[in-house]
C-alpha positions, 0 to 999 in steps of 0.5 A: 181149256181149248178154244179161243175163249179159254186160251191164255196168251203168253203176254198179258194185257194184249187188248190194252197194249194193242189199244195203246199201240194203235192209239199212239200210232194214230196220233203220231203217224196216221192223223198227221198223214191224213191231215196232209192229204186233206189239206191237199184236197183244197186244190182241184185236180187241175191245180194239183197237177199244175203244181206237181208238174211245174218245172221247178217242182219236177227238178226239185223232186228229181234232185231229191229222189235221184241223188238219194237213190245214188247215195243209197247205192254208194252207201250200200256198196261202201257200207258192205265193205266197211261192215266186212272189215269191221266184222271179219278182221282184227286191226289196231283202232278197229273199235275207234273206226266202229264208233266213228260210223255213228258220228252222223247219227249224233252230229246235228245236221246243221253242223254236218252241213256247215262242216261239209261246206267248209271242207269242200268250199273252193278254198277248203281243204278238199275243195281247193285241190278239187277246184284245181282239177275243175271239180266244184262241190259246194253249191252244186248237186255233187255237194248234195250227193256227198251230204246224203252219203254222209248222213246215210252210211250208218244205216247200212252199216248198223243194219248189216253188221249184226247179221254178218256177226251171226253168220258163222264163218264155218259156212264160208270154210265149208264152201271153200273146202268144197272147192268154191273160190273166194268170189263164189263164196261171197256171191253164193253163200254170203250175199244171199244171207245178207241180202234182206239186211242189205235191202233194209239198209238201202231203204233206210239210207234212201228214206233218210236222204230223201227227207234230209234238210239241215245238212243239205241246204248249207252245201246245196246252194239252193238254186232253183232248177239246179240245186234245190231239193224238194224239202226246201221247196216245201219250206219256201211255199210255206213261207209264202203262205201257199200251204196247199202247194206245199202239201201237194209237193209233200203228198207226192214225196210221201207217195213216191217214198211209200212206193219205193219202200213197198217194193223194197219190202216185197224184195225182202220177203222174196229173198227170205222165201228164197233163202228158206227154200234152199 
């Protein structure tokens, strides 16, 4: 039969599964986010603006988002190099290095924070040589940056890796046979194909770094206006029973994160459209 009423769907139980999906997402995601916004409404507009524009809040947001963005950029570059080495080359211990990439996934964040703090302390294995050069890592924004890089690198690698595996090396060989240099092949053949996956990996690494708490607080030093991240400030406000203040900061983080991810998603769609056009 033709028409919407008599058409059989490929997957049975569409109505039931869609209902369960929407219900589950509402319970797990939408209702908590709605509660977050409703709690912030206890503040009037002037109070809300005062909280989010205070010097301590602005510095915490700047540290969280600024360092998360820089860490995601570093992971984008280094993660791409790691993926290329793991996919395009065969060398002894390749599988071991491939497994090491997943360590930040499995390692508890508190353990990662303690390990990084011990390693980069002024008497640590790496901290001591750096201290002799006048570089202090632990209890500084630099330590926060390194922690964010550590927890974000697997997101880029595991997002880009399957795409590069599916990219036929014969395409690169065809480009070379047409006279393209290695850099021309990378910029005009490989990168356009990987661009959507690279943006996805960047977005995931950025989102994870912005919301990271456990591994950062141990190495940050948590000095207000110096090395205090926004998630820690939210916890401090909650411990002070200033729940509306905490939700106001959380709302700002949510809106900024959503805006960044929205822009990245639009860039992904544009990149796919460009790829299909060619």
